[in-house]
C-alpha positions as CSV (number, residue, x, y, z in Angstrom):
1,M,84.4,119.6,77.5
2,R,83.6,123.3,76.4
3,S,82.5,125.7,79.2
4,T,79.0,126.9,78.6
5,G,78.9,129.2,81.6
6,E,78.0,126.5,84.3
7,P,79.9,125.0,86.9
8,R,81.2,121.3,86.4
9,I,82.0,118.8,88.8
10,V,84.3,116.1,87.7
11,A,83.7,112.5,89.4
12,G,85.7,109.4,89.0
13,I,85.0,105.5,89.0
14,S,87.3,102.9,89.1
15,K,88.3,100.4,86.4
16,T,89.4,97.9,88.7
17,R,88.6,96.8,92.3
18,L,89.2,99.5,94.9
19,S,90.8,99.1,98.2
20,P,88.0,99.7,101.0
21,V,89.7,102.4,102.2
22,L,90.1,104.2,98.6
23,G,86.3,103.7,97.8
24,S,85.0,105.2,101.1
25,R,87.5,108.1,100.9
26,V,86.2,108.6,97.4
27,A,82.4,108.2,97.9
28,L,82.6,110.6,101.3
29,W,83.8,113.7,99.1
30,A,81.8,112.8,95.9
31,G,78.9,113.7,98.3
32,L,80.7,116.8,100.1
33,I,81.5,118.4,97.0
34,G,77.9,117.3,95.4
35,A,76.1,118.9,98.0
36,V,77.7,122.0,98.2
37,S,77.6,122.9,94.3
38,L,73.8,122.2,94.1
39,V,73.1,125.1,96.7
40,V,75.4,127.4,95.4
41,Q,74.1,130.7,94.0
42,G,75.1,133.3,91.8
43,P,76.6,136.8,92.2
44,G,74.2,138.3,90.2
45,A,71.0,140.4,91.8
46,G,68.6,137.5,93.3
47,E,69.9,134.9,90.5
48,A,70.7,131.6,91.1
49,V,73.7,129.6,89.1
50,A,72.4,127.0,86.9
51,G,73.2,123.6,87.5
52,P,76.7,121.9,87.9
53,M,77.9,119.7,85.3
54,L,78.7,116.3,86.3
55,V,81.2,114.0,84.6
56,A,81.9,110.3,85.6
57,N,85.0,109.3,84.7
58,A,86.0,105.6,84.8
59,G,89.8,104.7,84.0
60,G,93.2,103.3,85.9
61,T,96.6,104.4,86.2
62,A,100.1,103.0,84.7
63,A,103.6,103.6,83.9
64,V,103.9,104.2,88.0
65,L,107.5,105.0,89.0
66,G,108.4,103.0,92.1
67,E,107.3,99.9,93.5
68,P,104.9,98.4,93.4
69,N,104.1,99.9,90.2
70,G,101.3,97.8,88.6
71,G,98.7,100.5,88.6
72,G,94.9,99.9,89.7
73,A,91.9,102.2,89.8
74,S,91.5,106.0,89.3
75,L,88.9,108.1,90.5
76,G,88.6,111.9,90.6
77,L,86.1,114.7,91.7
78,A,86.2,118.3,90.9
79,A,83.9,121.4,91.1
80,L,84.8,123.5,88.4
81,W,83.5,127.1,87.9
82,P,83.7,128.8,84.6
83,F,84.9,132.7,84.7
84,D,85.4,132.5,80.5
85,P,83.8,130.9,77.7
86,Y,86.7,129.0,77.6
87,F,88.4,128.4,81.0
88,A,87.2,126.9,84.3
89,F,88.6,126.7,87.8
90,G,88.2,125.0,90.9
91,P,88.9,122.2,93.8
92,A,89.4,118.8,92.8
93,R,89.9,115.6,94.7
94,F,91.4,112.2,93.7
95,A,92.4,108.6,94.5
96,D,94.3,106.7,92.8
97,D,95.2,102.7,93.1
98,L,99.0,102.5,92.3
99,G,99.3,98.9,92.3
100,T,99.9,95.7,94.6
101,G,103.3,93.9,94.5
102,A,103.9,90.3,94.5
103,G,106.0,87.9,96.7
104,R,106.4,84.0,96.5
105,L,105.5,82.1,99.1
106,A,108.2,79.2,100.5
107,D,107.7,76.1,102.6
108,P,109.6,77.1,105.8
109,N,111.3,73.2,106.0
110,D,112.2,72.5,102.2
111,H,111.8,75.9,100.9
112,T,109.9,74.4,98.2
113,D,108.0,77.4,95.9
114,L,103.9,77.4,96.9
115,G,103.2,80.4,94.6
116,A,102.5,84.1,94.4
117,V,100.8,86.0,97.5
118,A,99.9,89.4,97.5
119,G,102.7,92.3,98.7
120,I,102.8,96.0,99.4
121,H,99.6,97.7,98.1
122,R,99.8,101.5,97.4
123,E,97.4,104.4,96.9
124,A,97.6,108.3,96.0
125,V,94.7,110.4,97.3
126,G,94.6,114.2,97.8
127,G,93.4,117.4,97.0
128,A,94.4,120.4,94.4
129,W,93.5,123.5,92.4
130,R,92.4,122.5,88.8
131,L,92.3,124.8,85.8
132,D,90.9,123.7,82.4
133,A,90.9,125.3,78.9
134,W,89.1,124.4,75.8
135,L,89.9,125.1,72.2
136,P,87.6,127.6,70.6
137,V,86.6,125.0,67.9
138,R,83.1,124.7,65.9
139,G,80.9,121.5,66.0
140,P,80.4,119.0,69.0
141,W,83.8,118.0,69.3
142,S,85.5,119.9,72.4
143,P,89.5,119.4,72.7
144,Y,90.6,120.8,76.1
145,A,93.8,121.0,78.3
146,S,93.8,120.5,82.1
147,G,96.3,121.2,84.7
148,T,96.2,120.9,88.7
149,W,98.3,121.5,91.7
150,G,97.9,120.3,94.9
151,I,99.2,117.8,97.5
152,Y,99.3,113.7,97.2
153,H,98.9,111.6,100.4
154,V,100.6,108.4,99.5
155,T,99.8,105.2,101.5
156,D,101.3,101.8,101.6
157,D,99.3,99.2,103.4
158,F,99.8,95.2,103.7
159,L,96.2,93.3,103.6
160,G,94.4,96.6,104.7
161,T,97.0,97.4,107.5
162,R,99.0,100.5,106.5
163,T,102.8,100.4,106.7
164,H,103.8,104.0,105.7
165,S,102.4,107.3,104.6
166,L,103.7,110.4,103.6
167,N,102.4,113.9,102.2
168,S,103.8,115.3,98.8
169,T,103.3,118.2,96.6
170,G,102.7,117.6,93.0
171,W,101.2,118.7,89.9
172,S,99.6,117.1,86.6
173,L,99.1,118.0,83.4
174,G,95.9,116.4,81.2
175,A,94.1,116.5,77.8
176,G,90.9,115.4,76.7
177,L,88.2,115.3,73.9
178,D,84.6,115.6,74.8
179,Y,81.7,114.9,72.0
180,R,78.5,116.9,73.1
181,F,75.1,115.3,72.9
182,G,72.8,118.2,72.8
183,N,73.4,120.9,75.7
184,A,73.5,118.6,78.7
185,V,75.7,115.1,78.1
186,T,79.0,114.5,77.0
187,V,81.5,111.5,76.6
188,G,85.0,111.5,75.8
189,P,88.3,110.0,76.7
190,S,91.3,111.5,78.6
191,V,94.9,111.3,79.8
192,R,96.5,113.0,82.9
193,Y,100.3,112.9,83.7
194,H,101.0,113.5,87.6
195,R,104.4,114.3,88.8
196,L,105.0,113.9,92.5
197,F,108.3,115.6,94.6
198,N,109.1,112.4,96.8
199,D,111.2,109.6,96.9
200,R,108.6,106.9,96.7
201,V,106.3,107.9,94.0
202,G,107.5,109.9,91.2
203,R,105.2,110.1,88.6
204,Y,102.0,108.2,86.9
205,I,99.8,108.6,84.3
206,G,95.7,108.1,84.5
207,I,93.4,107.4,81.7
208,G,89.9,107.0,81.1
209,L,86.6,107.7,79.8
210,D,84.6,110.7,81.0
211,V,80.7,110.9,80.7
212,G,79.2,114.2,81.8
213,W,75.7,115.7,82.2
214,R,74.5,119.0,83.3
215,L,71.9,119.4,86.0
216,G,69.5,122.1,86.0
217,P,68.1,124.5,83.4
């Protein structure tokens, strides 16, 4: 989405069912960042910054390095302020479901296989600084590149009970293609590669569809 001198907020909506912990964390941060963005005043003499750009993303994760690695829902939220016609920078929050393992239930007496059971579930939640850059093209289509650097909090749980957690630094590189409807609405796909520096989750990919709209004049 090409910058038009407006702040923008990127929000995420899950592709698959979220764990209760993951959903509550994203909802809390979405409300906090949205409320702050709506009251920001500009640096000009008595002039307020125009309303932020809100973007919802529905997507999921794939190609997870580590176990479990089945992927799941992917959500994100960022507040980006333009400092150039084609660049914007700001804080971001994300919450990514990386998958749930599976095991086999056996009868304790004769070891008969009784079917599959859920195993360890893993998610990554964190915050980062994000920089987006749009290509100077004409027309309604706006391709862009995006990069982040931040902290990932990786958590394992079994049926809602936490079994392990760690903090890891990491970065991501992404790209997207926005189509603008008028001056207020954009729609387009996006993909993001995440690289973490730890021994449990090395990397994964997030894929989604962005829908954006601008608030205010």
